[in-house]
C-alpha positions as CSV (number, residue, x, y, z in Angstrom):
1,M,-7.1,18.5,5.2
2,I,-5.6,16.1,3.1
3,P,-8.1,13.4,4.1
4,A,-10.9,15.7,5.0
5,A,-10.9,16.4,0.7
6,H,-10.8,12.5,0.0
7,N,-13.3,12.4,2.3
8,D,-15.9,15.1,0.8
9,G,-15.2,13.6,-2.9
10,I,-16.7,10.1,-1.2
11,G,-20.1,11.8,-1.4
12,Q,-20.0,13.8,-4.4
13,A,-18.5,10.7,-6.3
14,G,-21.8,8.7,-4.4
15,H,-24.6,11.3,-3.2
16,V,-26.8,9.6,-6.4
17,A,-28.9,6.4,-6.2
18,P,-27.6,3.8,-8.6
19,G,-30.2,4.4,-12.2
20,A,-30.0,7.8,-11.2
21,E,-29.3,9.7,-14.8
22,R,-26.9,12.7,-13.9
23,P,-24.3,13.2,-16.2
24,R,-20.5,11.5,-16.1
25,Y,-18.1,13.8,-15.7
26,R,-20.2,14.2,-12.2
27,S,-18.9,11.0,-10.8
28,W,-15.3,12.4,-11.6
29,I,-14.3,16.3,-12.0
30,V,-14.7,16.6,-8.0
31,P,-13.3,13.5,-6.9
32,T,-10.3,13.8,-9.3
33,A,-10.5,17.1,-8.2
34,L,-10.3,17.1,-4.5
35,V,-7.6,14.3,-4.6
36,G,-5.0,16.9,-6.8
37,V,-5.3,18.7,-4.1
38,A,-5.0,17.0,-1.5
39,W,-2.1,15.9,-3.5
40,L,-0.9,19.3,-3.8
41,I,-1.2,19.8,0.3
42,S,1.0,16.1,0.4
43,M,3.9,18.6,-1.7
44,W,3.8,21.5,0.4
45,A,4.0,19.3,3.7
46,F,7.0,17.1,2.2
47,V,8.8,20.0,1.3
48,Q,8.2,21.7,4.8
49,V,9.7,17.9,6.4
50,I,12.4,16.9,3.9
51,F,13.9,19.9,3.1
52,G,12.9,21.8,6.2
53,G,13.3,19.9,8.8
54,Q,9.6,20.5,10.2
55,T,8.1,18.3,12.6
56,F,3.8,18.5,11.9
57,E,1.7,17.2,15.2
58,V,-2.1,18.2,15.4
59,T,-4.7,17.0,17.5
60,V,-8.1,16.8,16.6
61,Y,-10.2,15.8,19.7
62,E,-10.3,13.5,22.5
63,W,-12.0,10.5,20.6
64,I,-11.5,7.6,23.8
65,A,-11.3,8.5,27.7
66,S,-12.0,5.8,29.6
67,G,-10.7,5.8,32.9
68,D,-6.1,5.5,32.1
69,F,-7.5,4.4,28.6
70,T,-7.0,7.7,26.3
71,I,-6.7,7.5,23.0
72,T,-7.1,11.4,20.8
73,I,-7.6,11.8,17.1
74,S,-4.7,12.7,16.3
75,F,-2.0,13.1,12.9
76,L,1.5,12.9,12.9
77,V,3.6,14.5,10.1
78,D,7.2,13.5,9.4
79,E,9.7,11.8,7.5
80,L,8.3,9.0,7.1
81,T,5.0,9.7,6.9
82,A,5.9,12.2,4.5
83,M,7.5,9.6,1.8
84,L,4.9,7.8,2.0
85,L,2.6,10.4,2.0
86,L,4.9,10.9,-1.3
87,V,4.0,8.1,-3.1
88,V,0.1,7.8,-2.3
89,S,-1.0,11.0,-3.2
90,T,0.8,11.8,-6.2
91,V,0.1,7.7,-7.4
92,G,-3.4,7.7,-6.3
93,F,-3.8,11.5,-8.2
94,L,-2.5,9.7,-11.6
95,V,-4.5,6.7,-11.1
96,H,-7.9,8.3,-10.7
97,V,-7.0,10.4,-13.4
98,Y,-6.2,7.0,-15.6
99,S,-9.2,6.0,-14.4
100,I,-11.8,8.6,-16.2
101,G,-10.9,6.9,-19.4
102,Y,-10.4,3.2,-18.4
103,M,-13.6,2.9,-16.6
104,D,-15.6,4.7,-19.0
105,G,-18.8,3.2,-20.5
106,D,-19.0,1.1,-17.1
107,R,-22.2,0.9,-15.4
108,G,-20.9,1.6,-11.8
109,F,-18.6,4.6,-12.8
110,W,-20.0,6.6,-10.2
111,R,-19.6,3.8,-7.8
112,F,-15.8,3.3,-8.6
113,F,-14.8,6.1,-8.0
114,A,-16.2,6.2,-4.8
115,Y,-14.9,3.4,-3.7
116,L,-11.8,4.4,-5.2
117,N,-12.0,7.5,-3.0
118,L,-12.2,5.9,-0.1
119,F,-9.5,4.1,-0.6
120,M,-7.2,6.6,-0.4
121,F,-8.6,8.3,2.2
122,S,-8.2,5.1,4.8
123,M,-4.6,4.8,3.3
124,L,-4.1,8.2,4.4
125,L,-5.5,7.9,7.4
126,L,-3.5,5.1,8.3
127,I,-0.1,6.7,7.4
128,L,-0.8,9.9,9.3
129,G,-2.5,8.3,12.5
130,D,-0.5,8.8,15.6
131,N,-1.2,6.0,17.2
132,F,-1.4,2.5,17.1
133,L,-5.4,3.0,17.5
134,M,-6.0,5.3,14.6
135,L,-3.3,3.0,12.0
136,Y,-5.5,0.1,12.7
137,V,-8.6,2.2,12.1
138,G,-6.7,3.1,8.5
139,W,-5.5,-0.7,8.4
140,E,-9.5,-2.8,8.8
141,A,-10.7,0.6,6.4
142,V,-8.5,0.1,3.6
143,G,-8.6,-4.5,3.7
144,L,-12.7,-2.8,3.9
145,C,-12.1,-1.0,0.4
146,S,-9.7,-3.6,-1.1
147,Y,-12.7,-5.9,-0.8
148,A,-15.3,-3.8,-2.3
149,L,-12.7,-3.1,-5.2
150,I,-11.5,-6.4,-5.9
151,G,-15.2,-7.5,-6.0
152,F,-16.3,-4.5,-8.2
153,W,-17.3,-6.9,-10.5
154,Y,-19.2,-8.7,-8.0
155,K,-21.3,-10.9,-11.0
156,K,-18.3,-12.8,-11.8
157,P,-17.9,-15.5,-9.3
158,S,-14.4,-15.4,-9.7
159,A,-14.0,-11.8,-8.8
160,A,-16.7,-12.0,-5.8
161,G,-14.5,-14.4,-4.6
162,A,-11.5,-12.9,-4.7
163,A,-12.6,-10.0,-3.3
164,K,-14.0,-12.1,-0.4
165,K,-10.5,-14.7,-0.3
166,A,-8.8,-11.1,0.3
167,F,-10.6,-9.8,3.1
168,V,-10.1,-13.4,5.2
169,V,-7.2,-13.7,4.5
170,N,-6.0,-10.5,5.6
171,R,-8.5,-11.5,8.7
172,V,-5.8,-13.4,9.6
173,G,-2.6,-11.5,9.5
174,D,-5.3,-8.9,11.6
175,F,-5.9,-11.1,14.3
176,G,-2.4,-11.0,14.9
177,F,-1.7,-7.3,14.4
178,G,-4.7,-6.4,17.0
179,L,-3.7,-9.3,19.6
180,G,-0.4,-6.9,18.9
181,I,-1.7,-3.8,19.9
182,M,-2.9,-5.2,23.0
183,M,-0.3,-6.5,24.4
184,I,1.5,-2.9,23.9
185,W,-1.9,-1.4,26.0
186,V,-1.5,-4.3,28.8
187,N,2.3,-3.7,29.0
188,L,2.7,0.5,28.6
189,E,-0.4,2.1,29.2
190,T,-0.3,3.8,26.6
191,L,-0.7,3.6,22.3
192,S,0.9,6.7,21.1
193,F,4.2,5.8,19.2
194,R,6.7,8.9,21.1
195,E,5.4,7.0,24.1
196,V,5.0,3.5,22.8
197,F,9.1,3.7,21.6
198,A,10.8,5.4,24.6
199,R,9.0,3.0,26.8
200,I,9.7,-0.1,24.7
201,G,13.3,-0.8,26.0
202,T,11.2,-0.9,30.1
203,L,10.1,-4.2,28.7
204,D,12.4,-8.1,28.9
205,E,13.5,-9.2,25.5
206,G,10.7,-11.7,25.4
207,T,8.3,-9.5,25.8
208,I,9.2,-7.4,22.8
209,T,9.7,-10.5,20.5
210,V,6.1,-11.6,20.9
211,I,4.5,-8.1,20.2
212,A,6.6,-7.6,17.5
213,L,5.8,-10.9,15.8
214,L,2.3,-10.5,16.3
215,L,3.1,-7.0,14.4
216,F,4.2,-8.9,12.6
217,A,1.5,-11.3,11.4
218,G,-0.3,-8.3,10.4
219,A,2.3,-7.0,8.1
220,V,2.5,-10.3,7.2
221,G,-1.1,-10.2,5.3
222,K,-1.2,-6.2,4.2
223,S,1.8,-6.9,2.1
224,A,1.1,-11.1,0.6
225,Q,4.5,-12.4,2.4
226,F,4.6,-16.2,2.9
227,P,2.1,-17.7,3.9
228,L,-0.5,-15.2,3.8
229,H,0.8,-14.5,-0.3
230,V,-1.9,-16.6,-1.5
231,W,-4.5,-13.2,-2.2
232,L,-3.1,-10.6,-4.5
233,P,-2.7,-12.7,-7.1
234,D,-6.9,-13.0,-7.7
235,A,-6.9,-9.9,-6.4
236,M,-6.3,-9.6,-10.2
237,E,-10.1,-9.8,-11.0
238,G,-10.4,-6.0,-10.2
239,P,-10.1,-3.5,-12.7
240,T,-6.5,-2.6,-13.4
241,P,-6.8,1.1,-11.7
242,V,-7.3,-0.7,-8.7
243,S,-4.7,-2.9,-8.7
244,A,-2.0,-0.2,-9.7
245,L,-3.3,1.5,-6.0
246,I,-3.5,-1.3,-4.6
247,H,0.4,-2.6,-5.5
248,A,2.0,1.3,-6.0
249,A,0.2,2.7,-3.5
250,T,-1.8,1.1,-0.5
251,M,-2.6,-1.7,0.7
252,V,0.4,-4.2,0.1
253,N,2.9,-0.7,1.4
254,A,1.3,-0.5,4.3
255,G,2.7,-3.5,6.9
256,V,6.4,-1.8,5.1
257,Y,4.8,1.1,6.9
258,L,4.2,-0.6,10.1
259,V,6.9,-2.5,10.4
260,A,9.5,1.2,10.0
261,R,6.9,2.8,11.7
262,A,7.3,0.1,14.7
263,N,11.3,0.0,14.0
264,P,12.1,0.9,17.3
265,I,10.1,-2.2,18.6
266,F,11.6,-4.6,16.5
267,A,15.2,-2.8,16.9
268,E,14.8,-4.3,20.3
269,S,14.5,-7.5,19.5
270,S,17.1,-9.8,17.6
271,A,15.1,-12.8,16.9
272,A,12.1,-10.6,15.5
273,M,14.6,-9.2,13.0
274,W,15.8,-12.4,12.6
275,V,12.2,-13.1,11.4
276,V,11.7,-9.9,8.8
277,A,14.2,-11.1,6.8
278,G,14.2,-14.6,6.6
279,V,10.3,-14.6,5.5
280,G,11.2,-11.5,3.4
281,V,14.3,-13.9,1.9
282,F,12.6,-16.4,1.2
283,T,9.3,-14.2,0.1
284,A,11.9,-12.5,-2.1
285,I,13.0,-15.8,-3.7
286,F,9.7,-17.4,-4.0
287,A,7.5,-14.9,-5.5
288,A,10.1,-14.4,-8.0
289,A,9.9,-17.8,-9.0
290,I,5.8,-18.1,-9.5
291,A,6.6,-15.5,-11.4
292,L,8.0,-17.3,-14.2
293,T,5.4,-20.2,-15.1
294,Q,2.4,-17.2,-15.1
295,N,0.7,-16.4,-18.0
296,D,-2.1,-13.9,-17.2
297,I,-0.1,-10.3,-17.8
298,K,-1.0,-8.6,-14.6
299,K,-0.7,-12.0,-12.2
300,V,3.2,-11.3,-13.6
301,L,3.2,-7.6,-12.0
302,A,1.0,-9.4,-9.3
303,Y,3.6,-11.9,-7.9
304,S,6.5,-9.6,-9.1
305,T,4.8,-7.5,-5.9
306,V,4.6,-10.2,-3.3
307,S,8.8,-9.8,-4.3
308,Q,9.6,-6.5,-4.2
309,L,8.0,-6.2,-1.0
310,A,9.9,-9.3,0.1
311,Y,13.3,-7.1,-0.7
312,M,11.4,-4.3,1.3
313,F,11.1,-7.0,4.6
314,F,14.4,-8.1,3.6
315,A,16.4,-4.9,4.6
316,L,13.6,-3.9,7.6
317,G,14.9,-7.3,8.8
318,I,18.6,-6.7,8.7
319,G,18.2,-3.0,9.9
320,A,18.7,-0.7,6.2
321,W,15.7,1.1,7.0
322,T,16.4,3.9,5.0
323,A,17.6,1.5,2.1
324,A,13.7,0.0,2.5
325,I,11.8,2.9,2.0
326,F,14.0,3.9,-1.1
327,H,13.1,0.8,-2.4
328,L,9.5,1.1,-1.7
329,V,8.7,5.0,-2.9
330,S,10.4,3.9,-6.3
331,H,8.9,0.6,-6.6
332,G,5.3,2.3,-6.1
333,F,6.2,4.6,-8.9
334,F,7.4,1.8,-11.5
335,K,4.8,-0.5,-10.4
336,G,2.1,2.0,-10.8
337,L,3.7,2.2,-14.4
338,L,4.0,-1.7,-15.5
339,F,0.0,-1.9,-14.3
340,M,-1.6,1.6,-15.6
341,G,0.1,-0.2,-18.8
342,S,-1.1,-3.5,-18.8
343,G,-4.8,-1.9,-18.7
344,S,-3.9,0.1,-21.3
345,V,-2.7,-3.6,-23.6
346,I,-5.3,-4.9,-22.2
347,H,-8.1,-3.2,-23.9
348,G,-5.3,-2.5,-26.9
349,A,-6.0,-6.3,-26.9
350,G,-9.6,-6.4,-26.4
351,G,-10.0,-7.9,-22.7
352,E,-7.4,-10.9,-23.9
353,Q,-4.8,-11.0,-20.4
354,D,-2.7,-14.1,-22.0
355,M,0.6,-13.1,-23.5
356,R,0.6,-16.2,-25.1
357,F,-1.9,-14.4,-26.9
358,M,-0.1,-11.1,-27.6
359,G,2.1,-9.6,-30.2
360,N,3.7,-6.9,-32.4
361,L,2.0,-4.6,-29.9
362,R,5.2,-2.6,-30.3
363,A,4.2,-1.3,-33.8
364,K,0.5,-0.3,-32.5
365,M,0.6,0.7,-29.4
366,P,4.8,3.0,-29.5
367,W,3.2,5.1,-26.2
368,T,2.0,2.2,-24.3
369,H,5.7,-0.1,-25.4
370,V,8.2,2.6,-24.7
371,T,6.6,3.1,-21.2
372,M,6.3,-0.2,-20.7
373,L,10.1,-0.7,-21.1
374,I,10.6,1.7,-18.8
375,G,8.7,0.5,-16.1
376,S,10.3,-3.2,-16.8
377,L,13.7,-2.1,-16.5
378,A,13.4,0.0,-13.3
379,L,12.3,-3.2,-12.5
380,A,14.6,-5.4,-13.3
381,G,17.8,-3.1,-11.3
382,I,19.1,-1.7,-14.8
383,P,21.3,0.5,-14.4
384,I,20.3,4.4,-14.6
385,F,16.5,3.6,-13.8
386,A,14.7,4.0,-10.3
387,G,15.0,0.5,-9.4
388,F,19.1,-0.1,-9.9
389,F,19.6,2.6,-7.2
390,S,17.2,1.3,-4.7
391,K,17.9,-2.1,-5.1
392,D,21.8,-1.4,-4.8
393,E,21.0,0.3,-1.5
394,I,19.4,-2.6,-0.1
395,L,22.6,-4.6,-0.9
396,A,25.1,-2.3,-0.2
397,E,23.6,-2.7,3.6
398,S,23.6,-6.0,3.7
399,V,26.9,-6.3,2.9
400,N,28.0,-3.6,5.2
401,R,26.3,-4.9,7.9
402,G,28.2,-8.7,7.5
403,Y,25.6,-10.3,6.0
């Protein structure tokens, strides 16, 4: 029901041809309302799974049946899925509401909401699928939507170039991910999460390491880790609500989700775990250093996202799975807050994004000042704010594990 709600919203937002006259509210009211319905269903599922101890598995139909190769359209809601549903649906709904005002007056208003709904649908398909092929379908759909949204203002050469760059760079990682899925099938003859994780221990460590590293290649591209980090700062060419959705709730979280979901595979290979942790440590320092040199308010936040995602990968690499997801959840909310706050600043500054030309905004935008301050304190890991607790958990786990 959750993905279906978004699918209906896509049709409602985009069923009128470009240039047709119609009340503007029709472009956003149904898509946003349906995202709200999806949020309510997600919250119900979250409570049932996290507090009720339930797990939901639903098979819709048999998608592919060719010899021994069988794939079903089926969904799984366990603890990991429930946590991601919380982030994706909540931040996604808030971004939809925010976009109503932010994108008002844009000629592509209806198109924007159609793309935004499709983006949400793709991410939910990615996290709800119960096999690697469904995950891959959602994974590629997220990449397509990011191309459409980053290049939303396609008449700007910089936006069109940024969209192509994001699409091409992600294909590099996705090629590795696809090979990893093929290796899983060749060696285990199944793509079901449950069956793969039950059988992975029957393979030799070398094969497991290759599979894990190929899967990680996909995560490196999607979550913008070194050396495939180059697309994310350019993605700031898209509208600010897109930046909030990509950085807080959807695309970049997909790589972290993949490694967390496939943790039984990674746990069988110490070499793969070292690679994940090593890439995380290097990228965290590297991206944070680059952020210090930026003047564009959105690019500072973009590089901070790369650094925070790297922090999550470090946690995954040392086996601190819970701490990594804890930080993913807290980061999703405060980074979404920061990006939407930056959009308010950009609007208030007449479209200016260079921080060197900004000043005394606290007096003119007091509410934005308060929200940006809260988000910044959380990002910095100041005590009592969410970022402090999630980052502290990763540090505590690293010390307890002897790293």
